C-alpha positions, 0 to 999 in steps of 0.5 A: 597606524591606528587605522591599520590596527582597527582594520585588523581587529575588525577583520579578526572579529568578522572571521570569528563571527563567520567561522565560529558561528554554529551552522544553523543550516546544518542542524536538522529540523525534520523528523522521521516516521518508520515501522513495519506492516504485519498481518494479524498473525504477525507475518510481514506484509511486503508491498503494502501501501503506507500513507502519512498525512500531516494533520495541520497542513494535509501534507501527504506522502506514500511509500511501499513496504519492502520485502521485510514489511518495513517503510521509512519516511524522512525529512518530515516537518514537525507536527501531528501525523496519521499513518495508514496502511493497506494491501489487497486482501486485507482491511485498511488500518489507520492510526492517528495522533503521532506527534513528530518533533524536531529531529524526532523519530516515530515508530508506527507499526500497523497490523492489517486484519484479513479483509472480506474476500469477494469473488465475481464469476462471469459466465459468458457461455458454456460450451460443455453444457451446450454440447451436452444439451445437443447430445441429449437432444440427438439421443432423444431423437434417435430413440424416437426414430428407433421406436418408429422404425420398430413400429413400422416393421410390426414390432412392439414399442 
């Protein structure tokens, strides 16, 4: 009988340990970084590319801002991050030193200044200019022919 009681106590102890123990796996250890990308006037910038880099491990992730200029990275390991954003027509913005702790939330809003506009115009041929040149040459030739015709008939030039 002693062995049955002992076995019962062991089973009860095992059940308490297994069922009553906190679930370590269910606790989150990752944090999140979110924010909004704006232009220098405060207007949201949808379609901007946002990149984060964990400075210790060089872990890199990228996403694109939504229609409200917002972005979100989840389940990130703890560490120090650099956040950057870029969009065509704007200068890239980089901010470093965001520290993310376990289950932490970091907000990193970025404002992109207008970039330098560069425009390249390549002209391969200008048919209008060529047509004008030909018309001008034909007009000149016609004028010369008219002058010769008047001279030949005895008129003055």
